[in-house]
N, C-alpha and C positions, 0 to 999 in steps of 0.2 A: 250405702250403709257399711259401717266398719265391722270388722270381725267380732269385736266385743258385743255390739248390738245384736248380731246374729246369734251369738252364743247365749246371751241373756234371753232372747226370744225363744230359742229352742228349749231352754230350761223351763221357761214359763209354760210353753206348750206341753212339755212332758209332765210338769206338775199338775196343770189344769186337766190334762186328759186322763189322769189317774182316777178322777172322781166325777166323770162326766155324767150328767143326766141325759136322757134321750134327746132333748133339744140341743144340748151342746154337742152331742155326737153327730147330729146333722151338720153342724159347722165343720167337723172334721171330714165328713163324707163329701161335702161341697168342696172343701179344699183339695181333697184327693182327686175328685173329678176335674176340678179346674186345672190342676197340675197335669193330669192325663190329657187334657184338651189344649195344653199350652197357654193357659190363661194364668197370669200371675195372681197369687193369693198371698199377700204379704203377711209378715208376722203381726203387723198392726191390724190387718183384716181379721185374722183368726182370733187375736186377743179381744177385739171389739165384739165379734160374734159370740165367743165363749162367755164374755161378760154379760152381754145382753140376754143370751139364752139361759144363763145361770139364774136369772131372776124369775123364771117361769114358775107358776104354781102347779099343784098336783094334777089338776084337770088338763092344763096345757102340756105338761110332761106326758100325760097319757096320750094326748093327741099326737105328740111328736113320736112316741113309740109306735103308734099305728101308722104314721105317715112315712117313717124312715124306710121301711122295705119298699114302698112305692117309689121313693126318690132313687134308691139304689137300682131298681129295675127299670124305671121309666125316664129318668133324666138323661139328656144327651148334651153334647157340647153346645148345641143351639140354646138349650135352657141356661147354661152357664153364661153365655153371651148376654142373654136378657137379664139375668141376675145382676150382672156387673154394669148394665147400662144406666 
């Protein structure tokens, strides 16, 4: 990937992350954990996740808000490997 694509991807992430719903925030949490585990999470991966999670309705967003702390406390690198299989 060339430098311009990386810059555009980072700008997209910054813009999208400014108004994240709880489901989209989970995408960012998964990305952070994946990076900590040494698993690549590309700009395309994050953009796809943010786009898909941005379509959630109010009840789904409420569920994401409840699930997010569990993900942060309980997910490990093994969970990330399964997520990407």
